[in-house]
Backbone as a printed PyTorch tensor [residue, N CA C, xyz], in Angstrom:
tensor([[[175.8940, 101.1630, -71.0230],
         [174.3830, 100.5440, -70.8790],
         [174.1140, 100.0080, -71.3980]],

        [[173.2870,  98.9680, -71.1020],
         [172.8930,  98.0430, -72.1850],
         [171.2360,  98.3150, -72.3970]],

        [[170.5750,  98.0710, -73.4770],
         [169.6340,  98.8380, -73.7220],
         [168.8360,  97.8840, -73.4010]],

        [[167.4440,  98.3600, -73.2080],
         [166.2140,  97.7630, -72.8010],
         [165.3320,  98.0330, -74.1810]],

        [[164.3470,  96.7180, -73.9770],
         [163.6670,  96.3970, -75.0430],
         [162.2250,  95.5940, -74.3010]],

        [[161.2490,  96.4540, -75.0460],
         [159.8600,  95.2700, -75.0370],
         [159.4710,  94.3790, -76.4780]],

        [[159.0800,  93.4180, -75.8040],
         [158.9120,  92.4740, -77.1230],
         [157.6080,  91.4920, -76.5160]],

        [[156.7410,  92.2070, -77.6680],
         [155.1800,  90.9840, -77.9410],
         [155.3030,  90.6380, -78.9530]],

        [[153.7780,  89.4450, -78.4320],
         [153.8110,  87.8840, -79.8320],
         [151.9300,  88.6960, -79.3580]],

        [[151.3880,  88.4270, -80.1390],
         [150.5360,  88.0320, -80.5470],
         [149.7020,  87.3030, -81.4340]],

        [[149.5310,  85.8210, -79.8050],
         [148.6550,  84.6830, -80.3860],
         [147.7080,  84.8100, -81.1610]],

        [[146.8390,  85.8070, -80.1880],
         [145.3650,  85.7580, -81.0930],
         [144.9430,  87.3450, -81.2480]],

        [[144.4940,  87.3320, -82.4670],
         [144.0010,  88.9700, -81.9930],
         [142.6550,  89.1460, -83.2790]],

        [[141.5600,  88.7990, -81.8130],
         [139.9850,  88.7250, -82.9750],
         [139.6470,  90.0470, -83.0580]],

        [[139.8780,  91.1250, -82.9810],
         [139.4330,  92.2010, -83.1680],
         [140.4780,  93.6300, -83.4920]],

        [[140.8050,  93.3030, -84.7920],
         [141.9050,  94.1910, -85.7900],
         [141.6540,  95.4600, -85.2510]],

        [[140.5120,  96.2330, -85.6610],
         [140.0930,  97.6270, -85.2800],
         [140.4470,  98.3180, -84.2790]],

        [[139.8130,  97.5370, -83.0150],
         [140.3440,  98.1120, -81.3860],
         [141.9250,  97.9060, -81.1970]],

        [[142.6460,  96.8960, -81.6940],
         [143.7170,  96.7050, -81.8140],
         [144.8160,  98.1030, -82.4350]],

        [[144.0750,  98.7680, -83.7690],
         [144.1980, 100.0870, -84.4500],
         [143.9640, 101.0220, -83.1380]],

        [[143.3020, 101.2570, -82.5180],
         [142.7320, 101.9500, -81.3780],
         [143.7670, 102.1440, -80.7880]],

        [[144.3330, 101.1210, -80.1000],
         [145.1400, 100.7710, -78.8660],
         [146.8990, 101.6530, -79.2060]],

        [[147.1130, 101.2330, -80.9990],
         [148.4690, 101.4010, -81.6640],
         [148.3980, 103.0100, -81.7360]],

        [[147.0930, 103.6420, -81.7860],
         [147.0420, 105.2100, -82.3870],
         [147.6300, 105.6990, -80.8790]],

        [[146.9950, 105.2000, -79.6380],
         [147.6890, 105.7580, -78.0810],
         [148.6760, 105.2490, -78.2110]],

        [[149.2080, 104.1270, -78.2970],
         [150.4820, 103.7210, -77.1460],
         [151.5750, 104.1590, -78.6880]],

        [[151.8650, 104.3580, -79.7040],
         [152.3250, 104.8680, -80.4020],
         [153.0600, 106.2230, -79.9030]],

        [[152.5320, 107.2580, -79.7740],
         [152.9910, 108.3720, -79.0540],
         [153.6690, 108.3110, -78.0260]],

        [[152.9940, 107.3830, -77.0380],
         [153.3710, 107.4370, -75.5950],
         [154.6770, 106.7950, -75.6890]],

        [[154.5820, 105.6280, -76.3690],
         [156.2920, 105.0740, -76.3800],
         [156.8820, 105.9270, -76.9720]],

        [[157.0120, 106.5920, -78.1570],
         [157.9360, 107.5520, -78.8570],
         [158.1650, 108.7690, -77.8290]],

        [[157.0120, 109.4910, -76.8040],
         [157.7010, 110.3780, -75.9500],
         [157.9120, 109.6480, -74.5460]],

        [[158.0940, 108.1910, -74.2500],
         [159.1440, 107.7670, -73.3510],
         [160.4310, 107.1800, -73.8580]],

        [[160.4960, 107.7400, -75.1400],
         [162.0020, 107.4090, -75.7140],
         [162.4420, 106.1630, -76.6300]],

        [[160.8190, 105.3480, -76.7000],
         [161.2060, 104.1150, -77.7000],
         [161.0340, 104.4280, -79.0760]],

        [[161.9980, 103.5500, -79.6250],
         [162.2160, 103.1690, -81.3210],
         [161.6440, 101.8320, -81.5200]],

        [[160.5930, 101.8960, -82.2480],
         [160.2550, 100.9630, -82.9050],
         [161.1560, 100.1540, -83.8820]],

        [[161.4500,  98.6250, -83.7260],
         [162.1910,  98.1040, -84.5190],
         [161.6550,  97.3640, -85.5480]],

        [[160.1810,  96.5800, -85.2090],
         [159.9310,  95.9060, -85.9170],
         [158.4600,  95.9460, -85.5360]],

        [[157.5660,  95.9700, -86.1270],
         [156.1200,  95.5310, -86.3020],
         [155.2000,  95.1050, -86.9760]],

        [[154.8940,  93.8380, -86.6660],
         [154.1900,  92.8820, -87.8170],
         [154.7530,  92.5320, -88.7390]],

        [[155.8370,  92.7290, -88.7790],
         [156.4450,  92.5150, -90.2910],
         [156.2970,  91.0610, -90.4140]],

        [[157.3340,  90.5590, -91.2700],
         [157.4840,  89.1580, -91.6560],
         [158.0370,  88.4560, -90.8260]],

        [[157.4240,  87.0090, -90.8610],
         [158.2560,  85.9280, -89.7070],
         [158.6430,  84.7320, -90.3490]],

        [[159.9170,  84.6410, -90.0860],
         [160.1840,  82.8800, -91.0410],
         [160.5980,  82.0280, -89.3220]],

        [[159.6090,  81.0500, -89.1770],
         [159.5860,  80.6500, -88.1440],
         [159.9610,  79.0640, -87.9080]],

        [[161.1590,  79.0760, -86.7780],
         [161.1670,  77.9040, -86.4470],
         [160.9780,  77.3160, -85.7500]],

        [[161.6140,  76.2530, -85.7110],
         [161.2430,  75.3260, -84.2090],
         [159.8100,  75.1410, -83.9060]],

        [[159.1370,  76.0100, -83.0800],
         [157.7760,  75.6580, -82.3690],
         [156.2560,  76.2270, -83.9190]],

        [[157.1710,  76.9930, -85.0660],
         [156.5160,  77.0870, -85.9330],
         [155.3860,  78.3400, -85.5320]],

        [[155.6270,  79.1810, -84.3650],
         [155.2500,  80.1920, -84.1470],
         [155.3770,  81.7020, -85.1040]],

        [[154.1870,  81.7340, -85.6810],
         [154.3060,  82.8890, -86.8240],
         [153.3200,  84.7790, -86.5840]],

        [[153.2200,  84.3580, -85.6380],
         [151.7950,  85.5360, -84.6940],
         [152.4080,  86.5620, -84.9870]],

        [[151.8460,  87.7310, -84.8250],
         [152.0240,  89.2880, -85.0100],
         [153.6840,  89.4880, -83.8280]],

        [[154.7860,  90.1150, -84.0490],
         [155.6840,  90.3460, -83.5900],
         [155.9840,  91.7120, -83.1690]],

        [[156.1080,  92.4240, -82.4410],
         [156.9210,  93.8530, -81.7370],
         [157.6630,  93.8140, -81.2220]],

        [[158.6010,  94.6250, -81.6280],
         [160.1940,  94.7590, -80.9670],
         [160.2980,  96.4900, -80.9240]],

        [[160.3220,  97.0940, -79.4340],
         [160.6440,  98.2040, -79.3330],
         [161.8840,  98.3300, -78.5070]],

        [[162.9430,  99.0750, -78.9580],
         [164.0170,  99.4220, -78.2690],
         [164.3460, 101.0430, -77.3470]],

        [[164.5680, 100.1460, -76.2250],
         [164.8920, 101.8550, -75.5300],
         [166.3490, 101.9110, -74.8190]],

        [[166.8480, 102.9450, -74.6790],
         [168.4520, 103.0370, -74.0730],
         [168.6580, 102.2330, -72.8450]],

        [[168.1440, 102.3690, -72.3420],
         [168.2130, 101.0330, -70.9420],
         [167.1100, 100.1900, -70.6180]],

        [[167.2310,  99.4080, -69.5340],
         [165.8080,  98.6320, -69.0730],
         [164.9010,  99.2130, -68.0110]],

        [[165.5730, 100.2970, -67.2770],
         [164.9180, 101.3350, -66.8990],
         [164.1730, 102.4180, -67.1960]],

        [[164.3020, 102.7220, -68.4810],
         [163.9630, 103.1850, -69.1450],
         [162.6770, 102.9280, -69.9400]],

        [[162.8240, 101.1570, -70.0020],
         [161.8190, 100.5560, -70.9420],
         [160.7660, 100.4120, -69.7520]],

        [[161.0420, 100.5320, -68.6430],
         [160.1960,  99.9800, -67.7380],
         [159.7880, 101.0380, -67.2610]],

        [[160.3480, 102.1860, -67.4030],
         [159.3390, 103.6680, -67.3290],
         [157.8750, 104.1680, -68.1220]],

        [[158.3490, 103.2400, -68.9680],
         [157.7860, 103.5780, -70.0810],
         [156.3640, 102.5860, -70.3070]],

        [[156.3280, 101.5240, -69.9810],
         [155.5840, 100.7680, -69.7090],
         [154.6950, 101.6380, -68.7770]],

        [[155.1240, 101.9510, -67.0360],
         [154.3470, 102.4990, -66.5200],
         [154.3100, 104.1060, -66.3180]],

        [[154.5210, 104.4670, -67.3900],
         [154.1510, 106.0420, -67.9930],
         [152.7920, 105.9230, -67.8090]],

        [[152.1510, 106.8490, -67.3940],
         [150.4470, 107.8820, -67.6610],
         [149.9410, 107.2280, -69.1800]],

        [[150.8320, 107.9960, -69.8840],
         [150.0510, 107.6830, -71.5860],
         [150.2740, 106.6960, -71.6510]],

        [[151.0460, 105.7040, -71.2990],
         [150.8400, 104.6320, -71.6340],
         [149.7600, 103.4770, -71.3140]],

        [[149.9520, 103.6980, -69.7470],
         [148.8590, 102.8540, -68.9010],
         [147.1130, 103.5840, -69.7580]],

        [[147.0790, 104.6490, -70.2930],
         [145.5680, 104.9990, -71.1070],
         [145.6100, 103.9630, -72.1840]],

        [[146.7720, 103.6660, -73.1150],
         [147.0220, 103.1320, -74.0070],
         [146.4350, 101.9030, -74.0570]],

        [[146.8980, 100.7490, -72.8050],
         [146.8490,  99.7190, -72.4820],
         [144.9940,  99.1140, -71.9230]],

        [[143.9530, 100.8290, -71.5380],
         [143.1710, 100.0970, -71.3250],
         [141.9790, 100.2530, -72.6470]],

        [[142.5980, 100.5420, -73.6930],
         [142.3420, 100.4700, -75.0300],
         [142.8110,  99.4750, -75.5960]],

        [[143.6320,  98.2670, -74.8560],
         [143.7110,  97.4020, -75.5940],
         [142.3780,  95.9440, -75.2530]],

        [[141.7750,  95.8700, -76.4810],
         [140.8920,  95.0350, -75.8670],
         [140.7730,  93.2120, -75.7370]],

        [[140.0560,  93.0840, -75.2830],
         [139.6070,  91.9200, -74.4130],
         [140.1020,  90.9210, -75.2850]],

        [[139.7190,  90.8610, -76.8020],
         [140.1500,  89.9370, -78.0380],
         [141.2030,  89.7240, -78.2300]],

        [[142.4690,  90.3570, -78.1280],
         [143.5580,  90.4130, -77.9840],
         [144.2830,  89.5330, -77.0990]],

        [[145.0820,  88.8600, -77.0780],
         [145.8620,  87.7870, -76.8560],
         [147.1050,  88.0310, -76.6620]],

        [[148.0830,  88.8830, -76.1660],
         [149.6820,  89.2850, -75.7650],
         [150.5230,  88.6920, -75.0880]],

        [[151.5310,  88.2010, -75.2520],
         [152.7900,  88.1500, -74.4470],
         [153.5530,  89.0360, -74.6520]],

        [[153.6450,  90.1230, -73.6910],
         [154.4440,  90.8880, -73.4510],
         [156.1660,  90.9820, -72.2890]],

        [[156.8300,  91.3670, -72.8030],
         [158.2680,  91.1400, -71.9670],
         [158.9350,  92.6090, -72.3070]],

        [[159.5150,  92.3540, -70.8220],
         [160.4840,  93.8590, -71.1730],
         [161.9060,  92.8660, -70.5310]],

        [[162.8020,  93.3120, -71.4850],
         [163.9190,  92.4140, -71.3100],
         [165.5690,  93.5730, -71.7710]],

        [[166.3610,  93.1150, -70.7310],
         [167.8400,  93.8680, -70.9510],
         [168.3350,  93.4260, -72.1360]],

        [[168.9800,  94.0020, -72.9410],
         [169.9440,  93.8500, -73.9400],
         [171.5970,  93.0160, -73.2580]],

        [[172.2410,  92.9510, -74.2910],
         [173.5950,  92.6680, -74.0160],
         [174.9550,  94.0360, -74.9380]],

        [[175.1000,  94.8900, -73.7020],
         [176.4420,  95.8180, -73.8290],
         [176.7790,  95.5700, -75.4270]]])
């Protein structure tokens, strides 16, 4: 079965302290739903468009598990804490077997 992934790119973060508050809620919610953080804000070597913003990559055992994790009550509570000052491009994608 193909794995599922959350891919988040943060083009703008104007309030890092509130992003930290979101992360404190989101991390346990993601882990409880079976997610494994593969990358979170590490170094980026940019090519093409040269975009080097923060990137977060989380792996799940399936696309269905990734979607269910996003929809779960604990993660929805974390989303409420995500500040307006954070611009985020978020995707749930299916991996290749």
